[in-house]
PDB file of N, CA, C, O and CB in Angstrom:
ATOM      1  N   MET A   1      69.365  74.742 120.305  1.00  0.00           N
ATOM      2  CA  MET A   1      69.848  76.066 120.005  1.00  0.00           C
ATOM      3  C   MET A   1      71.362  76.155 120.180  1.00  0.00           C
ATOM      4  O   MET A   1      72.049  76.775 119.368  1.00  0.00           O
ATOM      5  CB  MET A   1      69.154  77.084 120.883  1.00  0.00           C
ATOM      6  N   ALA A   2      71.872  75.543 121.223  1.00  0.00           N
ATOM      7  CA  ALA A   2      73.316  75.561 121.473  1.00  0.00           C
ATOM      8  C   ALA A   2      74.056  74.817 120.374  1.00  0.00           C
ATOM      9  O   ALA A   2      75.166  75.189 119.993  1.00  0.00           O
ATOM     10  CB  ALA A   2      73.639  74.941 122.843  1.00  0.00           C
ATOM     11  N   GLU A   3      73.433  73.769 119.874  1.00  0.00           N
ATOM     12  CA  GLU A   3      74.057  72.993 118.798  1.00  0.00           C
ATOM     13  C   GLU A   3      74.179  73.835 117.524  1.00  0.00           C
ATOM     14  O   GLU A   3      75.189  73.762 116.825  1.00  0.00           O
ATOM     15  CB  GLU A   3      73.241  71.709 118.514  1.00  0.00           C
ATOM     16  N   THR A   4      73.169  74.620 117.230  1.00  0.00           N
ATOM     17  CA  THR A   4      73.188  75.493 116.057  1.00  0.00           C
ATOM     18  C   THR A   4      74.261  76.564 116.205  1.00  0.00           C
ATOM     19  O   THR A   4      74.983  76.852 115.251  1.00  0.00           O
ATOM     20  CB  THR A   4      71.811  76.144 115.845  1.00  0.00           C
ATOM     21  N   ARG A   5      74.369  77.148 117.377  1.00  0.00           N
ATOM     22  CA  ARG A   5      75.391  78.169 117.611  1.00  0.00           C
ATOM     23  C   ARG A   5      76.794  77.579 117.483  1.00  0.00           C
ATOM     24  O   ARG A   5      77.688  78.202 116.910  1.00  0.00           O
ATOM     25  CB  ARG A   5      75.208  78.799 118.998  1.00  0.00           C
ATOM     26  N   SER A   6      76.973  76.401 118.011  1.00  0.00           N
ATOM     27  CA  SER A   6      78.273  75.735 117.914  1.00  0.00           C
ATOM     28  C   SER A   6      78.621  75.471 116.450  1.00  0.00           C
ATOM     29  O   SER A   6      79.752  75.683 116.015  1.00  0.00           O
ATOM     30  CB  SER A   6      78.271  74.410 118.716  1.00  0.00           C
ATOM     31  N   PHE A   7      77.620  75.005 115.703  1.00  0.00           N
ATOM     32  CA  PHE A   7      77.838  74.749 114.276  1.00  0.00           C
ATOM     33  C   PHE A   7      78.225  76.031 113.550  1.00  0.00           C
ATOM     34  O   PHE A   7      79.161  76.037 112.750  1.00  0.00           O
ATOM     35  CB  PHE A   7      76.578  74.140 113.637  1.00  0.00           C
ATOM     36  N   LEU A   8      77.509  77.113 113.826  1.00  0.00           N
ATOM     37  CA  LEU A   8      77.782  78.381 113.152  1.00  0.00           C
ATOM     38  C   LEU A   8      79.137  78.957 113.545  1.00  0.00           C
ATOM     39  O   LEU A   8      79.776  79.627 112.734  1.00  0.00           O
ATOM     40  CB  LEU A   8      76.688  79.384 113.468  1.00  0.00           C
ATOM     41  N   GLN A   9      79.583  78.712 114.756  1.00  0.00           N
ATOM     42  CA  GLN A   9      80.896  79.189 115.178  1.00  0.00           C
ATOM     43  C   GLN A   9      82.016  78.406 114.492  1.00  0.00           C
ATOM     44  O   GLN A   9      83.069  78.965 114.186  1.00  0.00           O
ATOM     45  CB  GLN A   9      81.034  79.082 116.698  1.00  0.00           C
ATOM     46  N   GLU A  10      81.792  77.128 114.255  1.00  0.00           N
ATOM     47  CA  GLU A  10      82.808  76.284 113.620  1.00  0.00           C
ATOM     48  C   GLU A  10      82.780  76.386 112.096  1.00  0.00           C
ATOM     49  O   GLU A  10      83.702  75.928 111.421  1.00  0.00           O
ATOM     50  CB  GLU A  10      82.613  74.837 114.037  1.00  0.00           C
ATOM     51  N   LEU A  11      81.740  76.976 111.567  1.00  0.00           N
ATOM     52  CA  LEU A  11      81.559  77.032 110.117  1.00  0.00           C
ATOM     53  C   LEU A  11      82.712  77.707 109.372  1.00  0.00           C
ATOM     54  O   LEU A  11      83.155  77.152 108.367  1.00  0.00           O
ATOM     55  CB  LEU A  11      80.287  77.751 109.804  1.00  0.00           C
ATOM     56  N   PRO A  12      83.227  78.865 109.792  1.00  0.00           N
ATOM     57  CA  PRO A  12      84.342  79.471 109.048  1.00  0.00           C
ATOM     58  C   PRO A  12      85.580  78.575 108.987  1.00  0.00           C
ATOM     59  O   PRO A  12      86.252  78.517 107.957  1.00  0.00           O
ATOM     60  CB  PRO A  12      84.715  80.797 109.679  1.00  0.00           C
ATOM     61  N   VAL A  13      85.882  77.885 110.072  1.00  0.00           N
ATOM     62  CA  VAL A  13      87.059  77.010 110.094  1.00  0.00           C
ATOM     63  C   VAL A  13      86.865  75.837 109.143  1.00  0.00           C
ATOM     64  O   VAL A  13      87.759  75.512 108.362  1.00  0.00           O
ATOM     65  CB  VAL A  13      87.333  76.497 111.525  1.00  0.00           C
ATOM     66  N   SER A  14      85.704  75.205 109.207  1.00  0.00           N
ATOM     67  CA  SER A  14      85.469  74.053 108.329  1.00  0.00           C
ATOM     68  C   SER A  14      85.354  74.485 106.868  1.00  0.00           C
ATOM     69  O   SER A  14      85.754  73.747 105.968  1.00  0.00           O
ATOM     70  CB  SER A  14      84.195  73.306 108.755  1.00  0.00           C
ATOM     71  N   THR A  15      84.807  75.683 106.631  1.00  0.00           N
ATOM     72  CA  THR A  15      84.724  76.196 105.263  1.00  0.00           C
ATOM     73  C   THR A  15      86.114  76.439 104.700  1.00  0.00           C
ATOM     74  O   THR A  15      86.382  76.109 103.545  1.00  0.00           O
ATOM     75  CB  THR A  15      83.898  77.491 105.218  1.00  0.00           C
ATOM     76  N   GLN A  16      86.993  77.008 105.496  1.00  0.00           N
ATOM     77  CA  GLN A  16      88.372  77.246 105.053  1.00  0.00           C
ATOM     78  C   GLN A  16      89.069  75.926 104.745  1.00  0.00           C
ATOM     79  O   GLN A  16      89.778  75.815 103.745  1.00  0.00           O
ATOM     80  CB  GLN A  16      89.161  78.026 106.125  1.00  0.00           C
ATOM     81  N   ALA A  17      88.869  74.933 105.596  1.00  0.00           N
ATOM     82  CA  ALA A  17      89.482  73.619 105.357  1.00  0.00           C
ATOM     83  C   ALA A  17      88.948  73.009 104.068  1.00  0.00           C
ATOM     84  O   ALA A  17      89.708  72.416 103.301  1.00  0.00           O
ATOM     85  CB  ALA A  17      89.217  72.667 106.545  1.00  0.00           C
ATOM     86  N   ASN A  18      87.651  73.150 103.824  1.00  0.00           N
ATOM     87  CA  ASN A  18      87.067  72.634 102.583  1.00  0.00           C
ATOM     88  C   ASN A  18      87.614  73.376 101.370  1.00  0.00           C
ATOM     89  O   ASN A  18      87.866  72.767 100.330  1.00  0.00           O
ATOM     90  CB  ASN A  18      85.538  72.749 102.622  1.00  0.00           C
ATOM     91  N   ASN A  19      87.799  74.683 101.496  1.00  0.00           N
ATOM     92  CA  ASN A  19      88.353  75.469 100.390  1.00  0.00           C
ATOM     93  C   ASN A  19      89.767  75.021 100.049  1.00  0.00           C
ATOM     94  O   ASN A  19      90.122  74.922  98.874  1.00  0.00           O
ATOM     95  CB  ASN A  19      88.347  76.958 100.738  1.00  0.00           C
ATOM     96  N   VAL A  20      90.573  74.751 101.066  1.00  0.00           N
ATOM     97  CA  VAL A  20      91.944  74.287 100.842  1.00  0.00           C
ATOM     98  C   VAL A  20      91.929  72.938 100.130  1.00  0.00           C
ATOM     99  O   VAL A  20      92.681  72.724  99.180  1.00  0.00           O
ATOM    100  CB  VAL A  20      92.714  74.183 102.180  1.00  0.00           C
ATOM    101  N   GLN A  21      91.070  72.029 100.593  1.00  0.00           N
ATOM    102  CA  GLN A  21      90.986  70.712  99.963  1.00  0.00           C
ATOM    103  C   GLN A  21      90.494  70.819  98.529  1.00  0.00           C
ATOM    104  O   GLN A  21      91.000  70.124  97.648  1.00  0.00           O
ATOM    105  CB  GLN A  21      90.064  69.797 100.764  1.00  0.00           C
ATOM    106  N   LEU A  22      89.522  71.672  98.287  1.00  0.00           N
ATOM    107  CA  LEU A  22      88.999  71.853  96.934  1.00  0.00           C
ATOM    108  C   LEU A  22      90.064  72.434  96.010  1.00  0.00           C
ATOM    109  O   LEU A  22      90.190  72.002  94.864  1.00  0.00           O
ATOM    110  CB  LEU A  22      87.767  72.763  96.954  1.00  0.00           C
ATOM    111  N   LEU A  23      90.823  73.400  96.492  1.00  0.00           N
ATOM    112  CA  LEU A  23      91.895  73.983  95.691  1.00  0.00           C
ATOM    113  C   LEU A  23      92.955  72.936  95.351  1.00  0.00           C
ATOM    114  O   LEU A  23      93.439  72.887  94.220  1.00  0.00           O
ATOM    115  CB  LEU A  23      92.535  75.164  96.434  1.00  0.00           C
ATOM    116  N   GLU A  24      93.315  72.104  96.321  1.00  0.00           N
ATOM    117  CA  GLU A  24      94.280  71.034  96.064  1.00  0.00           C
ATOM    118  C   GLU A  24      93.740  70.062  95.021  1.00  0.00           C
ATOM    119  O   GLU A  24      94.470  69.640  94.124  1.00  0.00           O
ATOM    120  CB  GLU A  24      94.616  70.284  97.365  1.00  0.00           C
ATOM    121  N   TYR A  25      92.470  69.709  95.138  1.00  0.00           N
ATOM    122  CA  TYR A  25      91.858  68.793  94.174  1.00  0.00           C
ATOM    123  C   TYR A  25      91.837  69.408  92.782  1.00  0.00           C
ATOM    124  O   TYR A  25      92.173  68.745  91.801  1.00  0.00           O
ATOM    125  CB  TYR A  25      90.434  68.426  94.611  1.00  0.00           C
ATOM    126  N   MET A  26      91.442  70.672  92.696  1.00  0.00           N
ATOM    127  CA  MET A  26      91.367  71.322  91.391  1.00  0.00           C
ATOM    128  C   MET A  26      92.746  71.451  90.761  1.00  0.00           C
ATOM    129  O   MET A  26      92.893  71.277  89.551  1.00  0.00           O
ATOM    130  CB  MET A  26      90.719  72.699  91.519  1.00  0.00           C
ATOM    131  N   SER A  27      93.752  71.752  91.563  1.00  0.00           N
ATOM    132  CA  SER A  27      95.115  71.860  91.041  1.00  0.00           C
ATOM    133  C   SER A  27      95.607  70.514  90.533  1.00  0.00           C
ATOM    134  O   SER A  27      96.203  70.434  89.459  1.00  0.00           O
ATOM    135  CB  SER A  27      96.065  72.394  92.120  1.00  0.00           C
ATOM    136  N   ALA A  28      95.362  69.463  91.292  1.00  0.00           N
ATOM    137  CA  ALA A  28      95.776  68.126  90.869  1.00  0.00           C
ATOM    138  C   ALA A  28      95.024  67.706  89.621  1.00  0.00           C
ATOM    139  O   ALA A  28      95.604  67.099  88.721  1.00  0.00           O
ATOM    140  CB  ALA A  28      95.550  67.106  91.990  1.00  0.00           C
ATOM    141  N   ASN A  29      93.742  68.021  89.556  1.00  0.00           N
ATOM    142  CA  ASN A  29      92.939  67.654  88.401  1.00  0.00           C
ATOM    143  C   ASN A  29      93.412  68.403  87.164  1.00  0.00           C
ATOM    144  O   ASN A  29      93.479  67.827  86.078  1.00  0.00           O
ATOM    145  CB  ASN A  29      91.459  67.938  88.662  1.00  0.00           C
ATOM    146  N   ARG A  30      93.739  69.670  87.316  1.00  0.00           N
ATOM    147  CA  ARG A  30      94.218  70.467  86.178  1.00  0.00           C
ATOM    148  C   ARG A  30      95.552  69.922  85.674  1.00  0.00           C
ATOM    149  O   ARG A  30      95.782  69.829  84.469  1.00  0.00           O
ATOM    150  CB  ARG A  30      94.365  71.959  86.576  1.00  0.00           C
ATOM    151  N   HIS A  31      96.430  69.561  86.619  1.00  0.00           N
ATOM    152  CA  HIS A  31      97.713  68.986  86.226  1.00  0.00           C
ATOM    153  C   HIS A  31      97.491  67.687  85.458  1.00  0.00           C
ATOM    154  O   HIS A  31      98.165  67.429  84.460  1.00  0.00           O
ATOM    155  CB  HIS A  31      98.602  68.737  87.465  1.00  0.00           C
ATOM    156  N   GLU A  32      96.556  66.879  85.917  1.00  0.00           N
ATOM    157  CA  GLU A  32      96.262  65.617  85.236  1.00  0.00           C
ATOM    158  C   GLU A  32      95.722  65.878  83.839  1.00  0.00           C
ATOM    159  O   GLU A  32      96.080  65.176  82.894  1.00  0.00           O
ATOM    160  CB  GLU A  32      95.257  64.783  86.046  1.00  0.00           C
ATOM    161  N   GLN A  33      94.866  66.879  83.703  1.00  0.00           N
ATOM    162  CA  GLN A  33      94.325  67.209  82.388  1.00  0.00           C
ATOM    163  C   GLN A  33      95.424  67.691  81.452  1.00  0.00           C
ATOM    164  O   GLN A  33      95.440  67.332  80.274  1.00  0.00           O
ATOM    165  CB  GLN A  33      93.234  68.273  82.512  1.00  0.00           C
ATOM    166  N   LEU A  34      96.339  68.502  81.967  1.00  0.00           N
ATOM    167  CA  LEU A  34      97.428  69.009  81.134  1.00  0.00           C
ATOM    168  C   LEU A  34      98.347  67.885  80.686  1.00  0.00           C
ATOM    169  O   LEU A  34      98.729  67.821  79.517  1.00  0.00           O
ATOM    170  CB  LEU A  34      98.228  70.066  81.889  1.00  0.00           C
ATOM    171  N   THR A  35      98.704  66.999  81.606  1.00  0.00           N
ATOM    172  CA  THR A  35      99.614  65.919  81.238  1.00  0.00           C
ATOM    173  C   THR A  35      98.922  64.919  80.330  1.00  0.00           C
ATOM    174  O   THR A  35      99.560  64.347  79.447  1.00  0.00           O
ATOM    175  CB  THR A  35     100.149  65.217  82.485  1.00  0.00           C
ATOM    176  N   ALA A  36      97.634  64.698  80.528  1.00  0.00           N
ATOM    177  CA  ALA A  36      96.901  63.772  79.666  1.00  0.00           C
ATOM    178  C   ALA A  36      96.765  64.342  78.260  1.00  0.00           C
ATOM    179  O   ALA A  36      96.736  63.596  77.282  1.00  0.00           O
ATOM    180  CB  ALA A  36      95.514  63.470  80.253  1.00  0.00           C
ATOM    181  N   ALA A  37      96.680  65.665  78.162  1.00  0.00           N
ATOM    182  CA  ALA A  37      96.559  66.285  76.846  1.00  0.00           C
ATOM    183  C   ALA A  37      97.817  66.084  76.020  1.00  0.00           C
ATOM    184  O   ALA A  37      97.746  66.035  74.792  1.00  0.00           O
ATOM    185  CB  ALA A  37      96.261  67.769  76.986  1.00  0.00           C
ATOM    186  N   HIS A  38      98.965  65.967  76.670  1.00  0.00           N
ATOM    187  CA  HIS A  38     100.225  65.792  75.959  1.00  0.00           C
ATOM    188  C   HIS A  38     100.638  64.332  75.852  1.00  0.00           C
ATOM    189  O   HIS A  38     101.612  64.021  75.167  1.00  0.00           O
ATOM    190  CB  HIS A  38     101.311  66.575  76.644  1.00  0.00           C
ATOM    191  N   ALA A  39      99.928  63.438  76.505  1.00  0.00           N
ATOM    192  CA  ALA A  39     100.299  62.026  76.507  1.00  0.00           C
ATOM    193  C   ALA A  39     100.344  61.423  75.103  1.00  0.00           C
ATOM    194  O   ALA A  39     101.277  60.678  74.803  1.00  0.00           O
ATOM    195  CB  ALA A  39      99.328  61.247  77.360  1.00  0.00           C
ATOM    196  N   PRO A  40      99.376  61.713  74.230  1.00  0.00           N
ATOM    197  CA  PRO A  40      99.461  61.104  72.895  1.00  0.00           C
ATOM    198  C   PRO A  40     100.722  61.495  72.137  1.00  0.00           C
ATOM    199  O   PRO A  40     101.239  60.708  71.343  1.00  0.00           O
ATOM    200  CB  PRO A  40      98.253  61.490  72.079  1.00  0.00           C
ATOM    201  N   TYR A  41     101.223  62.708  72.376  1.00  0.00           N
ATOM    202  CA  TYR A  41     102.424  63.147  71.683  1.00  0.00           C
ATOM    203  C   TYR A  41     103.669  62.452  72.229  1.00  0.00           C
ATOM    204  O   TYR A  41     104.588  62.133  71.476  1.00  0.00           O
ATOM    205  CB  TYR A  41     102.573  64.658  71.800  1.00  0.00           C
ATOM    206  N   SER A  42     103.694  62.225  73.516  1.00  0.00           N
ATOM    207  CA  SER A  42     104.887  61.632  74.111  1.00  0.00           C
ATOM    208  C   SER A  42     104.891  60.119  74.018  1.00  0.00           C
ATOM    209  O   SER A  42     105.945  59.504  74.177  1.00  0.00           O
ATOM    210  CB  SER A  42     105.007  62.046  75.549  1.00  0.00           C
ATOM    211  N   THR A  43     103.747  59.499  73.766  1.00  0.00           N
ATOM    212  CA  THR A  43     103.701  58.042  73.689  1.00  0.00           C
ATOM    213  C   THR A  43     103.561  57.539  72.259  1.00  0.00           C
ATOM    214  O   THR A  43     103.460  56.333  72.038  1.00  0.00           O
ATOM    215  CB  THR A  43     102.558  57.518  74.523  1.00  0.00           C
ATOM    216  N   GLY A  44     103.555  58.439  71.292  1.00  0.00           N
ATOM    217  CA  GLY A  44     103.433  58.023  69.906  1.00  0.00           C
ATOM    218  C   GLY A  44     104.667  57.284  69.426  1.00  0.00           C
ATOM    219  O   GLY A  44     105.739  57.383  70.023  1.00  0.00           O
ATOM    220  N   SER A  45     104.505  56.554  68.358  1.00  0.00           N
ATOM    221  CA  SER A  45     105.642  55.806  67.828  1.00  0.00           C
ATOM    222  C   SER A  45     106.591  56.751  67.101  1.00  0.00           C
ATOM    223  O   SER A  45     106.157  57.778  66.579  1.00  0.00           O
ATOM    224  CB  SER A  45     105.165  54.681  66.881  1.00  0.00           C
ATOM    225  N   PRO A  46     107.867  56.421  67.059  1.00  0.00           N
ATOM    226  CA  PRO A  46     108.830  57.285  66.366  1.00  0.00           C
ATOM    227  C   PRO A  46     108.492  57.494  64.896  1.00  0.00           C
ATOM    228  O   PRO A  46     108.875  58.509  64.315  1.00  0.00           O
ATOM    229  CB  PRO A  46     110.214  56.702  66.480  1.00  0.00           C
ATOM    230  N   SER A  47     107.784  56.551  64.289  1.00  0.00           N
ATOM    231  CA  SER A  47     107.448  56.714  62.876  1.00  0.00           C
ATOM    232  C   SER A  47     106.435  57.832  62.662  1.00  0.00           C
ATOM    233  O   SER A  47     106.262  58.299  61.536  1.00  0.00           O
ATOM    234  CB  SER A  47     106.906  55.411  62.312  1.00  0.00           C
ATOM    235  N   SER A  48     105.761  58.268  63.731  1.00  0.00           N
ATOM    236  CA  SER A  48     104.771  59.324  63.579  1.00  0.00           C
ATOM    237  C   SER A  48     105.350  60.714  63.810  1.00  0.00           C
ATOM    238  O   SER A  48     104.617  61.703  63.774  1.00  0.00           O
ATOM    239  CB  SER A  48     103.631  59.091  64.525  1.00  0.00           C
ATOM    240  N   LEU A  49     106.642  60.800  64.043  1.00  0.00           N
ATOM    241  CA  LEU A  49     107.261  62.106  64.246  1.00  0.00           C
ATOM    242  C   LEU A  49     107.231  62.899  62.946  1.00  0.00           C
ATOM    243  O   LEU A  49     107.373  62.321  61.868  1.00  0.00           O
ATOM    244  CB  LEU A  49     108.711  61.953  64.756  1.00  0.00           C
ATOM    245  N   PRO A  50     107.048  64.220  63.033  1.00  0.00           N
ATOM    246  CA  PRO A  50     106.929  64.996  61.802  1.00  0.00           C
ATOM    247  C   PRO A  50     108.229  65.108  61.018  1.00  0.00           C
ATOM    248  O   PRO A  50     108.193  65.285  59.800  1.00  0.00           O
ATOM    249  CB  PRO A  50     106.432  66.364  62.122  1.00  0.00           C
ATOM    250  N   TYR A  51     109.380  65.008  61.685  1.00  0.00           N
ATOM    251  CA  TYR A  51     110.660  65.122  60.994  1.00  0.00           C
ATOM    252  C   TYR A  51     111.539  63.951  61.382  1.00  0.00           C
ATOM    253  O   TYR A  51     111.653  63.616  62.561  1.00  0.00           O
ATOM    254  CB  TYR A  51     111.358  66.463  61.323  1.00  0.00           C
ATOM    255  N   ASP A  52     112.150  63.339  60.410  1.00  0.00           N
ATOM    256  CA  ASP A  52     113.066  62.238  60.685  1.00  0.00           C
ATOM    257  C   ASP A  52     114.390  62.794  61.178  1.00  0.00           C
ATOM    258  O   ASP A  52     114.744  63.929  60.859  1.00  0.00           O
ATOM    259  CB  ASP A  52     113.276  61.363  59.428  1.00  0.00           C
ATOM    260  N   PRO A  53     115.127  62.004  61.954  1.00  0.00           N
ATOM    261  CA  PRO A  53     116.454  62.458  62.373  1.00  0.00           C
ATOM    262  C   PRO A  53     117.374  62.625  61.163  1.00  0.00           C
ATOM    263  O   PRO A  53     117.253  61.903  60.172  1.00  0.00           O
ATOM    264  CB  PRO A  53     117.072  61.465  63.379  1.00  0.00           C
ATOM    265  N   GLN A  54     118.274  63.565  61.256  1.00  0.00           N
ATOM    266  CA  GLN A  54     119.199  63.819  60.162  1.00  0.00           C
ATOM    267  C   GLN A  54     120.329  62.797  60.217  1.00  0.00           C
ATOM    268  O   GLN A  54     121.231  62.911  61.046  1.00  0.00           O
ATOM    269  CB  GLN A  54     119.757  65.265  60.228  1.00  0.00           C
ATOM    270  N   ILE A  55     120.282  61.817  59.351  1.00  0.00           N
ATOM    271  CA  ILE A  55     121.310  60.778  59.339  1.00  0.00           C
ATOM    272  C   ILE A  55     122.456  61.183  58.421  1.00  0.00           C
ATOM    273  O   ILE A  55     123.621  60.991  58.768  1.00  0.00           O
ATOM    274  CB  ILE A  55     120.716  59.426  58.891  1.00  0.00           C
ATOM    275  N   ASN A  56     122.146  61.731  57.275  1.00  0.00           N
ATOM    276  CA  ASN A  56     123.180  62.181  56.342  1.00  0.00           C
ATOM    277  C   ASN A  56     123.455  63.660  56.615  1.00  0.00           C
ATOM    278  O   ASN A  56     122.859  64.540  55.995  1.00  0.00           O
ATOM    279  CB  ASN A  56     122.743  61.951  54.847  1.00  0.00           C
ATOM    280  N   TYR A  57     124.360  63.913  57.544  1.00  0.00           N
ATOM    281  CA  TYR A  57     124.612  65.280  57.977  1.00  0.00           C
ATOM    282  C   TYR A  57     125.807  65.914  57.274  1.00  0.00           C
ATOM    283  O   TYR A  57     126.068  67.101  57.472  1.00  0.00           O
ATOM    284  CB  TYR A  57     124.829  65.309  59.460  1.00  0.00           C
ATOM    285  N   GLU A  58     126.536  65.159  56.463  1.00  0.00           N
ATOM    286  CA  GLU A  58     127.701  65.721  55.787  1.00  0.00           C
ATOM    287  C   GLU A  58     127.266  66.867  54.877  1.00  0.00           C
ATOM    288  O   GLU A  58     126.332  66.735  54.086  1.00  0.00           O
ATOM    289  CB  GLU A  58     128.445  64.631  54.973  1.00  0.00           C
ATOM    290  N   GLY A  59     127.949  67.970  55.006  1.00  0.00           N
ATOM    291  CA  GLY A  59     127.662  69.118  54.156  1.00  0.00           C
ATOM    292  C   GLY A  59     126.499  69.968  54.639  1.00  0.00           C
ATOM    293  O   GLY A  59     126.207  70.999  54.033  1.00  0.00           O
ATOM    294  N   ARG A  60     125.834  69.573  55.699  1.00  0.00           N
ATOM    295  CA  ARG A  60     124.701  70.347  56.215  1.00  0.00           C
ATOM    296  C   ARG A  60     125.207  71.362  57.229  1.00  0.00           C
ATOM    297  O   ARG A  60     126.102  71.071  58.023  1.00  0.00           O
ATOM    298  CB  ARG A  60     123.632  69.416  56.857  1.00  0.00           C
ATOM    299  N   THR A  61     124.634  72.538  57.194  1.00  0.00           N
ATOM    300  CA  THR A  61     125.018  73.575  58.156  1.00  0.00           C
ATOM    301  C   THR A  61     123.978  73.730  59.263  1.00  0.00           C
ATOM    302  O   THR A  61     124.185  74.499  60.202  1.00  0.00           O
ATOM    303  CB  THR A  61     125.217  74.910  57.440  1.00  0.00           C
ATOM    304  N   ASP A  62     122.857  73.003  59.160  1.00  0.00           N
ATOM    305  CA  ASP A  62     121.791  73.160  60.151  1.00  0.00           C
ATOM    306  C   ASP A  62     121.705  71.994  61.134  1.00  0.00           C
ATOM    307  O   ASP A  62     120.681  71.815  61.793  1.00  0.00           O
ATOM    308  CB  ASP A  62     120.470  73.317  59.450  1.00  0.00           C
ATOM    309  N   SER A  63     122.770  71.203  61.238  1.00  0.00           N
ATOM    310  CA  SER A  63     122.778  70.110  62.212  1.00  0.00           C
ATOM    311  C   SER A  63     124.135  70.065  62.899  1.00  0.00           C
ATOM    312  O   SER A  63     125.133  70.562  62.375  1.00  0.00           O
ATOM    313  CB  SER A  63     122.460  68.747  61.529  1.00  0.00           C
ATOM    314  N   VAL A  64     124.151  69.464  64.072  1.00  0.00           N
ATOM    315  CA  VAL A  64     125.393  69.345  64.833  1.00  0.00           C
ATOM    316  C   VAL A  64     125.746  67.874  64.963  1.00  0.00           C
ATOM    317  O   VAL A  64     124.866  67.014  65.008  1.00  0.00           O
ATOM    318  CB  VAL A  64     125.265  70.010  66.235  1.00  0.00           C
ATOM    319  N   THR A  65     127.052  67.589  65.024  1.00  0.00           N
ATOM    320  CA  THR A  65     127.489  66.192  65.042  1.00  0.00           C
ATOM    321  C   THR A  65     128.337  65.832  66.244  1.00  0.00           C
ATOM    322  O   THR A  65     128.646  64.658  66.446  1.00  0.00           O
ATOM    323  CB  THR A  65     128.252  65.891  63.802  1.00  0.00           C
ATOM    324  N   ASN A  66     128.727  66.823  67.055  1.00  0.00           N
ATOM    325  CA  ASN A  66     129.547  66.490  68.220  1.00  0.00           C
ATOM    326  C   ASN A  66     129.282  67.489  69.346  1.00  0.00           C
ATOM    327  O   ASN A  66     128.590  68.490  69.157  1.00  0.00           O
ATOM    328  CB  ASN A  66     131.053  66.478  67.846  1.00  0.00           C
ATOM    329  N   GLN A  67     129.836  67.203  70.502  1.00  0.00           N
ATOM    330  CA  GLN A  67     129.578  68.029  71.678  1.00  0.00           C
ATOM    331  C   GLN A  67     130.091  69.448  71.508  1.00  0.00           C
ATOM    332  O   GLN A  67     129.473  70.391  72.002  1.00  0.00           O
ATOM    333  CB  GLN A  67     130.207  67.405  72.897  1.00  0.00           C
ATOM    334  N   SER A  68     131.200  69.613  70.827  1.00  0.00           N
ATOM    335  CA  SER A  68     131.748  70.950  70.611  1.00  0.00           C
ATOM    336  C   SER A  68     130.764  71.815  69.830  1.00  0.00           C
ATOM    337  O   SER A  68     130.562  72.985  70.155  1.00  0.00           O
ATOM    338  CB  SER A  68     133.091  70.870  69.868  1.00  0.00           C
ATOM    339  N   GLN A  69     130.156  71.238  68.805  1.00  0.00           N
ATOM    340  CA  GLN A  69     129.174  71.985  68.025  1.00  0.00           C
ATOM    341  C   GLN A  69     127.917  72.286  68.843  1.00  0.00           C
ATOM    342  O   GLN A  69     127.309  73.345  68.693  1.00  0.00           O
ATOM    343  CB  GLN A  69     128.802  71.208  66.763  1.00  0.00           C
ATOM    344  N   VAL A  70     127.537  71.350  69.704  1.00  0.00           N
ATOM    345  CA  VAL A  70     126.391  71.590  70.587  1.00  0.00           C
ATOM    346  C   VAL A  70     126.700  72.750  71.528  1.00  0.00           C
ATOM    347  O   VAL A  70     125.867  73.634  71.726  1.00  0.00           O
ATOM    348  CB  VAL A  70     126.038  70.312  71.397  1.00  0.00           C
ATOM    349  N   ASP A  71     127.897  72.742  72.105  1.00  0.00           N
ATOM    350  CA  ASP A  71     128.301  73.825  72.999  1.00  0.00           C
ATOM    351  C   ASP A  71     128.303  75.169  72.276  1.00  0.00           C
ATOM    352  O   ASP A  71     127.847  76.174  72.822  1.00  0.00           O
ATOM    353  CB  ASP A  71     129.685  73.542  73.583  1.00  0.00           C
ATOM    354  N   ASP A  72     128.821  75.183  71.041  1.00  0.00           N
ATOM    355  CA  ASP A  72     128.829  76.419  70.254  1.00  0.00           C
ATOM    356  C   ASP A  72     127.407  76.903  69.972  1.00  0.00           C
ATOM    357  O   ASP A  72     127.125  78.099  70.046  1.00  0.00           O
ATOM    358  CB  ASP A  72     129.584  76.206  68.933  1.00  0.00           C
ATOM    359  N   LEU A  73     126.524  75.975  69.652  1.00  0.00           N
ATOM    360  CA  LEU A  73     125.134  76.333  69.380  1.00  0.00           C
ATOM    361  C   LEU A  73     124.479  76.931  70.620  1.00  0.00           C
ATOM    362  O   LEU A  73     123.810  77.961  70.535  1.00  0.00           O
ATOM    363  CB  LEU A  73     124.344  75.105  68.903  1.00  0.00           C
ATOM    364  N   LEU A  74     124.669  76.294  71.767  1.00  0.00           N
ATOM    365  CA  LEU A  74     124.088  76.807  73.007  1.00  0.00           C
ATOM    366  C   LEU A  74     124.649  78.173  73.366  1.00  0.00           C
ATOM    367  O   LEU A  74     123.919  79.040  73.846  1.00  0.00           O
ATOM    368  CB  LEU A  74     124.334  75.832  74.148  1.00  0.00           C
ATOM    369  N   THR A  75     125.937  78.369  73.135  1.00  0.00           N
ATOM    370  CA  THR A  75     126.556  79.666  73.399  1.00  0.00           C
ATOM    371  C   THR A  75     125.966  80.731  72.484  1.00  0.00           C
ATOM    372  O   THR A  75     125.699  81.850  72.922  1.00  0.00           O
ATOM    373  CB  THR A  75     128.081  79.587  73.213  1.00  0.00           C
ATOM    374  N   SER A  76     125.763  80.388  71.224  1.00  0.00           N
ATOM    375  CA  SER A  76     125.199  81.364  70.289  1.00  0.00           C
ATOM    376  C   SER A  76     123.760  81.723  70.649  1.00  0.00           C
ATOM    377  O   SER A  76     123.280  82.801  70.300  1.00  0.00           O
ATOM    378  CB  SER A  76     125.257  80.822  68.863  1.00  0.00           C
ATOM    379  N   LEU A  77     123.074  80.819  71.347  1.00  0.00           N
ATOM    380  CA  LEU A  77     121.705  81.090  71.785  1.00  0.00           C
ATOM    381  C   LEU A  77     121.661  81.802  73.130  1.00  0.00           C
ATOM    382  O   LEU A  77     120.589  82.165  73.613  1.00  0.00           O
ATOM    383  CB  LEU A  77     120.920  79.796  71.867  1.00  0.00           C
ATOM    384  N   GLY A  78     122.829  82.000  73.731  1.00  0.00           N
ATOM    385  CA  GLY A  78     122.899  82.693  75.007  1.00  0.00           C
ATOM    386  C   GLY A  78     122.627  81.805  76.201  1.00  0.00           C
ATOM    387  O   GLY A  78     122.264  82.291  77.272  1.00  0.00           O
ATOM    388  N   LEU A  79     122.796  80.533  76.028  1.00  0.00           N
ATOM    389  CA  LEU A  79     122.549  79.599  77.137  1.00  0.00           C
ATOM    390  C   LEU A  79     123.834  79.094  77.730  1.00  0.00           C
ATOM    391  O   LEU A  79     123.809  78.300  78.671  1.00  0.00           O
ATOM    392  CB  LEU A  79     121.710  78.426  76.674  1.00  0.00           C
TER     393      LEU A  79
END
């Protein structure tokens, strides 16, 4: 009987510890699922990219070619 009472008294503490461990496991597992879902996109070959890099940029107004233009673009975006 004393053993049962001792177990029941310790139950809230051990339950809380189990809840913390379960939450940590679920968070880590969710992070792994999220990163694994994006892995095929980040490990694909450059030939599978939907848009090729702009090599012939002369005369184009939608690409930047130097740091000054990058800075201007970021400023125009409010960054």
